[in-house]
GUZA-497605 format. One record per residue: residue in one letter; residue number from 1; x, y, z of N, C-alpha, C, CB in turn. Coordinates in steps of 0.1 Angstrom, whole numbers, plus 5000, padded with zeros to 4 digits. Each point is the difference from the previous one (the first is absolute). Glycine has a CB too. Example, Ala and Ser with C-alpha at 12.3 -4.5 7.8 and 13.67 -1.06 7.14 Angstrom:
2
  aa    i  neast  nnorth   nup  caeast  canorth  caup  ceast  cnorth   cup  cbeast  cbnorth  cbup
   A    1   5132    4943  5078    4991     5012  5000   5009    5012  5000    4981     4988  5012
   S    2   5015    5023  4981    5009     5011  5000   4992    5011  5008    5012     4994  4978
END
This chain:
240
  aa    i  neast  nnorth   nup  caeast  canorth  caup  ceast  cnorth   cup  cbeast  cbnorth  cbup
   M    1   5009    4987  4999    4990     5014  5005   5009    5009  4994    4988     4994  5024
   E    2   5008    5016  4969    5010     5015  4997   4999    5011  5013    4995     4999  4971
   K    3   5010    5003  5032    4999     5006  5015   4992    5010  4998    5022     4994  5010
   E    4   4974    5016  4985    4990     5011  5002   4985    4992  5007    5011     5015  4976
   R    5   4986    4974  5014    4988     4992  5003   5002    4992  5011    4995     5000  4978
   F    6   5012    4997  5027    5007     4992  5008   4997    5008  5019    5020     4992  4974
   C    7   4988    5021  5022    4997     5013  5014   4986    5007  4994    5029     5009  5008
   S    8   4969    4992  4987    4981     4998  5000   4997    4994  5008    4996     5000  4981
   K    9   5000    4986  5016    4992     4990  5005   5006    5000  5014    4995     4986  4978
   L   10   5013    5015  5026    5005     4999  5016   4997    5011  5005    5019     4986  4998
   K   11   4982    5026  4997    4997     5014  5008   4985    4994  5002    5019     5025  4988
   A   12   4970    4973  5000    4988     5003  5005   4996    4991  5010    4994     5010  4980
   D   13   5015    4978  5019    4994     4985  5010   5002    5005  5014    5009     4978  4984
   S   14   5002    5028  5017    5003     5006  5014   4997    5010  5004    5014     4990  5000
   N   15   4982    5019  4995    4989     5012  5004   4988    4994  5001    5010     5018  4987
   E   16   4984    4970  5015    4989     4993  5010   5003    4994  5010    4990     4998  4986
   L   17   5024    5004  5015    5001     4997  5016   5006    5013  5004    5005     4972  5002
   N   18   4994    5038  4995    4999     5013  5005   5017    5000  5001    4973     5004  5014
   I   19   5034    4994  4973    5016     4998  5005   5001    5009  4985    5010     4970  5017
   D   20   4996    5039  4986    5006     5009  4984   5014    4997  4999    4984     5023  5000
   L   21   5022    4972  4990    5011     4993  4997   5007    5012  4989    4988     4971  5004
   T   22   5027    5033  5004    5003     5015  4990   5005    4987  4988    5012     5029  5019
   E   23   4996    4986  4970    5003     4992  4991   5014    4987  5005    4989     5025  4982
   E   24   5019    4979  5026    5014     4993  5002   4996    4989  5003    5014     5015  5008
   Q   25   4971    4986  5003    4998     4984  5006   4993    4991  4987    4994     5009  5029
   Q   26   4998    5002  4962    4996     4988  4987   5013    4998  4991    4973     5009  4996
   E   27   5036    4996  5005    5014     4993  4996   5004    4989  5006    5008     5020  4995
   K   28   4998    4981  5017    4999     4994  5006   4990    4983  5001    5008     5027  5005
   F   29   4982    4969  4995    4990     4992  4999   5002    4993  4985    4986     5014  5017
   Y   30   5015    4996  4969    5004     4995  4989   5015    4991  4997    4985     5020  4996
   T   31   5025    4985  5010    5013     4991  5006   4996    4989  5003    5011     5015  5008
   Y   32   4983    4989  5007    4998     4989  5005   4990    4984  4992    5003     5022  5019
   M   33   4989    4987  4975    4994     4990  4991   5006    4995  4989    4984     5010  5006
   N   34   5024    4991  4992    5004     5003  4986   5017    4985  5006    4986     5039  4988
   L   35   5016    4962  5019    5011     4995  5007   4994    4984  5001    5009     5026  5015
   L   36   4980    4974  4994    4993     4990  5005   5001    4987  4991    4986     5017  5011
   L   37   5004    4993  4975    4999     4995  4988   5012    4992  4993    4984     5019  4999
   E   38   5025    4987  5002    5014     4996  5001   5008    4992  5003    4998     5012  4999
   W   39   5003    4990  5014    5002     4988  5013   4994    4990  4998    5002     5012  5015
   N   40   4983    4985  4982    4988     4991  4999   5007    4993  4986    4975     5017  5012
   E   41   5029    4983  4979    5003     4992  4992   5015    4988  5002    4984     5021  4987
   K   42   5023    4982  5024    5006     4992  5010   4995    4993  5010    5011     5013  4996
   I   43   4986    4994  5011    4999     4997  5012   4981    5000  5000    5029     5012  5010
   N   44   4965    4979  5000    4985     5000  5002   4997    5009  5011    4997     4975  4992
   L   45   5000    5038  5006    4993     5012  5006   4982    5004  5005    5022     5005  4984
   T   46   4975    4991  5000    4986     5002  5005   4997    4994  4984    4997     5025  5021
   A   47   4987    4967  4978    4991     4999  4991   4994    5011  4994    4998     4981  5011
   I   48   5001    5035  4993    4994     5005  4996   5013    5008  4990    4977     4997  5020
   T   49   5019    4998  4965    5009     5013  4993   4996    5010  4989    5016     4984  5004
   E   50   4972    5022  5000    4992     5003  4990   5002    5018  5006    4980     4973  4993
   P   51   5022    5038  5006    5004     5012  5004   4990    5005  5005    5015     5003  4987
   E   52   4974    4999  5010    4985     5003  5010   4998    4991  5012    4988     5007  4980
   E   53   5013    4979  5015    4997     4993  5012   5013    5000  5012    4982     4984  4984
   I   54   5031    5019  5015    5011     5005  5005   4996    5009  5011    5012     4996  4979
   I   55   4981    5015  5008    4995     5019  5008   4990    4994  5009    5001     5022  4978
   K   56   4987    4968  5021    4992     4996  5012   5000    4995  5008    4995     5000  4992
   K   57   5016    4987  5008    4999     4987  5004   5007    5001  5012    4999     4988  4980
   H   58   5019    5019  5014    5009     5000  5009   5001    5016  5004    5012     4976  4990
   F   59   4990    5035  4999    5002     5011  5014   4986    5007  5002    5027     5007  4995
   I   60   4964    4996  4999    4989     5004  5009   4995    4990  5012    4994     5013  4979
   D   61   5008    4979  5022    4993     4987  5008   5010    5005  5011    4992     4976  4982
   S   62   5025    5025  5017    5007     4999  5012   5000    5018  5009    5018     4976  4986
   L   63   4977    5029  4999    4997     5020  5009   4989    4992  5007    5002     5029  4979
   T   64   4984    4965  5024    4990     5001  5004   5002    5002  5018    4991     4988  4975
   I   65   5020    5003  5030    5002     5009  5015   5009    5010  5001    4995     4982  5011
   K   66   5007    5024  4977    5007     5015  5006   4995    5004  5009    5005     5007  4984
   K   67   4979    4995  5020    4996     5007  5007   4998    4996  5019    4991     5007  4973
   H   68   5014    4982  5024    5004     4994  5014   5012    4997  5010    4986     4993  4989
   I   69   5024    5019  5001    5013     4999  5003   5005    5018  5005    5004     4975  4980
   N   70   4999    5026  5032    5007     5014  5005   5009    5002  4994    4996     5000  5019
   D   71   5011    5011  4980    5013     5011  4998   5006    4993  5008    4994     5024  4995
   N   72   5018    4972  5001    5013     4995  5005   4997    4990  5005    5012     5018  5004
   S   73   4980    4970  4993    4997     4992  5007   5012    4992  4995    4973     5004  5005
   S   74   5029    4981  5000    5014     4989  4993   4989    4989  4999    5029     5004  5013
   I   75   4975    4990  4974    4991     4985  4994   5008    4992  4996    4983     5008  4992
   I   76   5016    4983  5014    5002     4987  4992   4993    4993  4991    5008     4999  5016
   D   77   4993    4997  4971    4994     4999  4989   5002    4981  4998    5005     5030  4991
   V   78   4990    4960  5019    5001     4987  4998   4996    4990  4989    5000     5008  5019
   G   79   5009    4987  4978    4999     4992  4987   4993    5005  4988    5000     4984  5015
   T   80   5013    5029  4982    4993     5017  4991   5003    4990  4987    5010     5032  5015
   G   81   4995    4958  4977    5000     4994  4991   5007    5009  4988    4980     4987  5011
   A   82   5007    5022  4980    5010     5011  4993   4999    5008  5005    5001     4995  4983
   G   83   4991    5009  5031    5005     5014  5005   4987    5004  5003    5022     5008  4986
   F   84   4967    4987  5013    4987     5002  5005   4993    4996  5014    4999     4998  4978
   P   85   5004    5012  5029    4992     5013  4994   5016    5007  5005    4964     5000  5005
   G   86   5046    4997  4999    5008     5010  5003   5005    5013  4994    5004     4982  5009
   I   87   5000    5016  4979    5011     5009  4994   4988    5004  4993    5027     4991  4998
   P   88   4954    5012  4999    4989     5007  4992   5002    5010  5017    4978     4978  4977
   L   89   5023    5017  5033    4996     5011  5013   5015    5008  4999    4982     4982  5021
   N   90   5031    5011  4979    5012     5008  5002   5000    5014  4987    5015     4973  5010
   I   91   4977    5026  4978    5003     5008  4989   4988    5007  5004    5013     4987  4981
   V   92   4977    5015  5026    4988     5009  5002   5002    5006  5017    4981     4982  4981
   V   93   5027    5011  5027    4998     4999  5016   5018    5005  5000    4975     4975  5009
   D   94   5034    5034  4993    5013     4999  5001   5004    5003  5009    5001     5001  4984
   N   95   4989    5003  5026    5006     5005  5014   4998    4987  5008    4994     5026  5000
   C   96   5006    4961  4994    4998     4990  5013   5015    4992  4992    4964     4994  5009
   K   97   5037    5001  5005    5010     4988  4992   4998    4984  5003    5019     5020  5002
   I   98   4984    4974  4986    4989     4988  4993   5013    4989  5001    4980     5015  4978
   V   99   5018    4972  5024    5010     4990  5004   4994    4992  4988    5006     5001  5030
   L  100   4996    4995  4961    4997     4984  4990   5006    4986  5005    5000     5014  4979
   L  101   4985    4980  5027    5011     4987  5006   4990    4991  4985    5008     5000  5039
   D  102   5006    4985  4963    4997     4996  4989   5014    4984  5003    4989     5030  4983
   A  103   5003    4961  5012    5008     4987  5004   5009    4993  4989    4981     4996  5016
   L  104   5016    5016  4970    5006     4998  4984   5009    5008  4997    4982     4993  4990
   N  105   5030    5001  5011    5010     5013  4995   4999    5003  4985    5017     4993  5018
   K  106   4975    4999  4975    5002     5008  4987   4990    5008  4997    5012     4985  4991
   R  107   4978    5016  5017    4990     5008  5004   5005    5015  5004    4989     4978  5007
   L  108   5022    5019  5003    5005     5006  5008   5011    5014  4988    4998     4972  5023
   N  109   5008    5017  4968    5005     5005  4991   4993    5007  4992    5013     4986  5002
   F  110   4976    5013  4992    4990     5012  4994   4995    5012  5006    4993     4984  4991
   L  111   5004    5012  5024    4996     5013  5011   5011    5005  4997    4985     4994  5021
   N  112   5027    5005  4980    5013     5007  4999   4999    5010  4993    5010     4983  5001
   E  113   4988    5012  4986    5001     5002  4990   4989    5015  4997    5010     4972  4997
   V  114   4981    5024  5000    4987     5010  5002   5006    5012  5011    4978     4978  4998
   I  115   5021    5020  5012    5007     5009  5013   5015    5006  4995    4987     4983  5021
   K  116   5020    5015  4970    5011     5005  4994   4991    5010  4984    5020     4975  5012
   Q  117   4978    5015  4985    4990     5012  4982   4992    5010  5005    4992     4979  4984
   D  118   5000    5019  5029    4990     5013  5004   5005    5006  5009    4981     4990  4996
   N  119   5033    5004  5013    5008     5016  5007   4988    4998  5011    5012     5022  4977
   L  120   4986    4968  5026    4994     5001  5013   5007    5002  5014    4986     4986  4987
   K  121   5010    5019  5024    5005     5003  5010   4989    4994  5014    5013     5021  4984
   N  122   4994    4981  5025    4996     4992  5012   4993    4985  5000    4998     5025  5006
   I  123   5005    4966  4987    4997     4986  4995   5009    4990  4996    4983     5010  4993
   E  124   5017    4981  5013    5012     4991  5002   4992    4986  4999    5017     5016  5016
   T  125   4992    4973  4976    4995     4989  5000   5004    4987  5012    4998     5011  4974
   I  126   4997    4982  5027    5010     4993  5013   4996    4981  4995    4996     5025  5028
   H  127   5011    4968  4974    5001     4988  4996   4999    4988  5012    5014     5011  4981
   F  128   4966    4985  5023    5004     4996  5011   4987    4990  4996    5015     5020  5018
   R  129   4980    4969  4986    4985     4995  5005   4993    5008  5008    5005     4979  4999
   A  130   4985    5027  5003    4991     5007  5009   5001    4995  5014    4984     5005  4981
   E  131   5019    4981  5018    4999     4992  5017   5018    5004  5002    4976     4971  4999
   E  132   5033    5031  4997    5013     5002  5004   5001    5014  5003    5008     4982  4986
   A  133   4980    5027  5007    5008     5018  5004   4992    5000  5013    5004     5018  4974
   G  134   4983    4974  5024    4994     5005  5017   5004    4994  5009    4980     5005  4995
   K  135   5032    4985  5005    5011     4996  5011   5010    5008  5003    4997     4981  4994
   N  136   5002    5026  4995    5017     5012  4996   4997    5014  5012    5003     4996  4962
   K  137   5006    5005  5048    5003     5014  5010   4996    5012  4990    5023     4989  5015
   M  138   4985    5009  4978    5001     5014  4987   4983    5002  4992    5033     4992  4991
   Y  139   4960    4995  5012    4987     5006  4992   4988    4999  5010    5009     4993  4975
   R  140   4995    4997  5035    4985     4992  5009   4993    5017  5005    5014     4969  5014
   E  141   4976    5033  4984    4993     5008  5008   5007    5015  4998    4991     4980  5017
   S  142   5015    5022  4970    5005     5010  5001   4992    5009  4990    5021     4989  5008
   F  143   4965    5005  4981    4998     5011  4988   4984    5005  5002    5019     4987  4981
   D  144   4976    5025  5019    4992     5003  5001   4989    4992  4998    5011     5015  4998
   I  145   4996    4982  4985    4982     4994  4991   5010    4990  4998    4980     5020  4985
   A  146   5010    4967  5013    5006     4984  4989   4992    5001  4995    5010     4982  5008
   T  147   4990    5014  4978    4988     5002  4990   5005    4989  4994    4993     5027  4995
   S  148   4997    4966  4994    5005     4987  4987   4985    5000  4993    5020     4979  5016
   R  149   4984    5017  4969    4987     4996  4993   5004    4991  4993    4989     5019  5000
   A  150   5003    4967  5004    4998     4991  4991   5009    4990  5003    4993     5016  4985
   V  151   5011    4980  5033    5009     4995  5000   4996    4988  5011    5014     5021  4991
   A  152   4973    4977  5012    4999     4989  5010   4985    5005  5006    5029     4994  5005
   P  153   4962    4991  5001    4988     5009  5006   5002    5002  5014    4985     4992  4985
   L  154   5004    5015  5020    5004     5010  5009   5007    4995  5010    4983     5011  4994
   N  155   5014    4978  5012    5002     4993  5010   5017    4998  5000    4974     4989  5000
   I  156   5033    5011  4986    5015     4995  5001   5001    5010  4997    5007     4979  4995
   L  157   4989    5031  5000    5004     5015  4999   5002    5009  5009    4992     4997  4985
   V  158   5004    5000  5029    5002     5010  5007   5012    4998  5012    4974     5006  4993
   E  159   5027    4977  5004    5010     4999  5011   5016    4999  4989    4980     4984  5022
   Y  160   5021    5023  4969    5007     5005  4989   5004    5014  5002    4988     4984  4986
   L  161   4999    5024  5016    5000     5016  5005   5002    5008  5015    4985     4995  4982
   L  162   5009    4997  5022    4993     5007  5013   5015    4999  5011    4968     4988  4996
   P  163   5041    5002  5000    5012     4996  5009   5011    5016  4998    4996     4967  4994
   L  164   4999    5038  4992    5008     5009  4996   4997    5014  5001    5005     4983  4988
   V  165   4983    5018  5017    4991     5012  5004   5004    5004  5016    4979     4992  4982
   K  166   5025    5023  5019    4997     5005  5015   4991    5001  5011    5010     5006  4989
   I  167   4987    4995  5024    4990     5004  5002   4993    5011  5000    5007     4988  5005
   G  168   4979    5014  4984    4994     5013  5000   5000    5001  4983    5008     5012  5027
   G  169   5003    4982  4967    4998     4994  4985   4994    4991  4994    5014     5004  5003
   K  170   4981    4994  4983    4993     4993  4997   5003    4990  4988    4988     5018  5012
   C  171   5003    4975  4984    5000     4987  4990   4991    5010  4988    4998     4971  5019
   I  172   5009    5031  4968    4989     5003  4988   5000    4988  4993    5002     5025  4997
   C  173   4984    4967  5002    5001     4988  4993   4993    4998  4991    5007     4993  5014
   M  174   4999    5008  4969    4993     5001  4994   4994    4988  4994    5010     5019  5000
   K  175   4976    4981  4995    4988     4984  4998   4997    5004  4989    4988     4993  5022
   G  176   5008    4999  4970    4991     4994  4989   4983    5004  5004    5020     4977  4995
   S  177   4972    5015  5003    4988     4999  5005   5000    4993  5009    4993     5004  4985
   N  178   4992    4991  5020    4996     4988  5007   5010    4996  5010    4987     4994  4980
   I  179   5013    5014  5032    5009     4997  5009   4994    4997  5015    5015     5013  4985
   E  180   4971    4987  5012    4996     4999  5014   5006    4982  5007    4974     5021  4992
   E  181   5029    4972  4999    5007     4987  5003   5012    5004  5005    4990     4987  4984
   E  182   5017    5021  5014    5016     5000  5004   4998    5009  5014    5014     5001  4973
   L  183   4976    5007  5026    4999     5007  5011   4992    4991  5013    5002     5022  4983
   E  184   4991    4971  5016    4998     4994  5011   5008    4992  5002    4982     5005  4999
   S  185   5030    4988  4992    5011     4990  5008   5011    5005  5002    4993     4984  4992
   S  186   5005    5028  5005    5014     5008  5005   4997    5007  5015    5007     5007  4973
   K  187   4980    4991  5033    5003     5009  5013   5009    4994  5011    4978     5008  4996
   K  188   5021    4980  5002    5010     4996  5015   5012    5006  4999    4993     4977  5003
   A  189   5014    5019  4981    5010     5005  4997   5007    5019  5000    4992     4975  4987
   I  190   4998    5029  5013    5000     5012  5002   5001    5004  5015    4988     5003  4977
   S  191   5002    4991  5031    5004     5003  5012   5009    4997  5007    4986     5002  4999
   I  192   5023    4983  4997    5010     4993  5010   5012    5013  4996    4993     4967  4999
   L  193   5004    5035  4985    5011     5010  4999   5000    5013  5002    5004     4987  4988
   G  194   4991    5015  5021    5000     5015  5005   4996    5011  4990    5019     4993  5013
   G  195   4965    5005  4980    4997     5007  4991   4986    5000  5004    5018     4996  4983
   K  196   4975    5019  5007    4983     4996  5003   4991    5008  4989    5004     4998  5027
   I  197   4992    4999  4965    4995     5004  4986   4994    5014  5004    4995     4976  4988
   E  198   5010    5033  5004    4996     5013  5002   4988    5004  4988    5026     5005  5011
   T  199   4977    4994  4979    4989     5004  4989   5003    4987  4987    5002     5031  5005
   I  200   4985    4970  4988    5002     4992  4990   4993    5006  4987    5002     4982  5016
   E  201   5003    5022  4978    4994     5012  4989   4999    4985  4983    5020     5034  5015
   Q  202   4969    4975  4982    4995     4990  4985   5002    5010  4989    4981     4985  5010
   F  203   5020    5005  4979    4995     5017  4991   5010    4987  4982    5005     5039  5028
   C  204   4987    4975  4966    5003     4989  4988   5014    5009  4991    4969     4989  4996
   L  205   5040    5003  5002    5009     5007  4989   5002    5011  4991    4998     4984  5003
   P  206   5000    5026  5000    4996     5016  4990   5002    4993  4981    5017     5025  5023
   G  207   4967    4979  4975    5001     4997  4984   5001    4982  5001    5017     5027  4990
   T  208   4980    4966  5017    4999     4987  5004   4987    4995  5006    5023     5004  5002
   D  209   4973    4984  4998    4989     4995  5008   5009    4992  5007    4978     5000  4986
   M  210   5033    4998  5015    5008     4990  5012   4999    5006  5016    5021     4993  4979
   I  211   4974    4998  5025    5001     5001  5020   5012    4999  5003    4981     4989  5007
   R  212   5022    5024  5003    5010     4998  5006   4994    5005  5016    5020     5004  4976
   N  213   4995    4988  5028    4991     4999  5020   5019    5004  5005    4970     4968  5005
   I  214   5025    5045  5003    5016     5004  5006   5001    4999  5018    5003     5020  4977
   I  215   5000    4970  5029    5000     4997  5015   5010    5008  5006    4993     4977  4998
   V  216   5000    5031  5011    5012     5007  5009   5003    4994  5012    4993     5019  4993
   I  217   5015    4974  5012    5003     4996  5009   5007    5009  5011    4997     4981  4986
   T  218   4999    5020  5025    5009     5008  5013   5008    4991  5008    4982     5018  5004
   K  219   5027    4989  5000    5012     4992  5007   4996    5005  5016    5022     5000  4976
   I  220   4976    4989  5030    4992     5008  5017   5010    4993  5010    4968     5000  4997
   S  221   5039    4989  5003    5006     4993  5005   5016    4993  4991    4972     5000  5014
   N  222   5038    4999  4996    5006     4989  4995   5000    4989  4997    5004     5010  5007
   T  223   5002    4985  4981    4998     4989  4992   5011    4990  5012    4995     5013  4968
   P  224   4995    4977  5036    5008     4988  5009   5015    4995  4991    4972     4989  5010
   A  225   5040    5010  4999    5012     4997  4988   5004    4990  5001    5007     5017  4999
   K  226   4981    4971  4994    5002     4984  4998   4995    5005  4982    4992     4980  5030
   Y  227   5001    5036  4970    4995     5004  4987   5013    5009  4995    4970     5000  5006
   P  228   5026    4995  4979    4998     4992  4992   5006    4989  5001    4995     5015  4991
   R  229   5001    4970  5007    5009     4991  4999   5004    4999  4991    4995     4991  5013
   K  230   5013    4999  4984    5015     4997  4992   4994    4996  4987    5017     4992  5019
   A  231   4994    5013  4968    4991     5002  4986   4992    4985  4993    5019     5022  4995
   G  232   4970    4984  5000    4992     4989  5000   4989    4994  5006    5015     5000  4995
   T  233   4985    5006  5016    4992     4993  5012   4984    5004  5002    5024     4999  5012
   P  234   4980    5015  4988    4986     5007  4994   4989    4998  4994    5013     5010  4999
   S  235   4995    4986  4984    4992     4995  4990   4998    4983  5000    5008     5023  4987
   K  236   4992    4976  5021    5002     4980  5001   4993    4998  5016    5029     4994  4984
   E  237   4969    5015  5022    4996     5000  5015   4990    5014  5003    5027     4986  5009
   P  238   4966    5016  4984    4996     5014  5002   4993    5002  5016    4996     5003  4972
   I  239   5004    5007  5035    4995     5000  5009   4980    5000  5000    5028     5012  5004
   I  240   4967    4981  5004    4986     4999  4999   4993    4997  5011    5003     4995  4980
END
């Protein structure tokens, strides 16, 4: 897609979220998209390869949580994959410190190239499994916000996220439709890990009929030292 059309589409869609992108921000998203498509031919980053779909399902989807983020927050994006939602948030909210966590080095190589080409600030990548980061003194209970998109069912996801969040901070869990069963099965895990559901926001992704849910969980007490359990255990033996 040529740049002028891309920028026009991106700006129109972001305006629906009350986000007014500058020309520089639009340029950064355009570079990001082209790098995503280029690298996707070498490593599996996304099944979505149509530019308009990338705008809606990756870029705009990532920005739907911006309103839940306060200025100067420290944020960790767990299982970031191709950088969603962390890199779009960094482009738009550049006064927050963002850490992109992923367990696959080749994805981190891609993310570092995007950071370099777009000259992004206040953002870094780390090579960890979520369970390892949650046990690491440098990262445990040190972030204002932990977020994740399409990584795991909620009762598993909170064992990845809540250990990383400081008391008073929050987890922002990005989900699709039909979350009732996930919510019910995650109540025990959220309570044990020190969290409390604050809000659940349901909406349609701008310009589509695709339902999205944002679940905001506040950290109200320290996560017990035994959590997260060793790598692989949360997914094999979820808290139920």
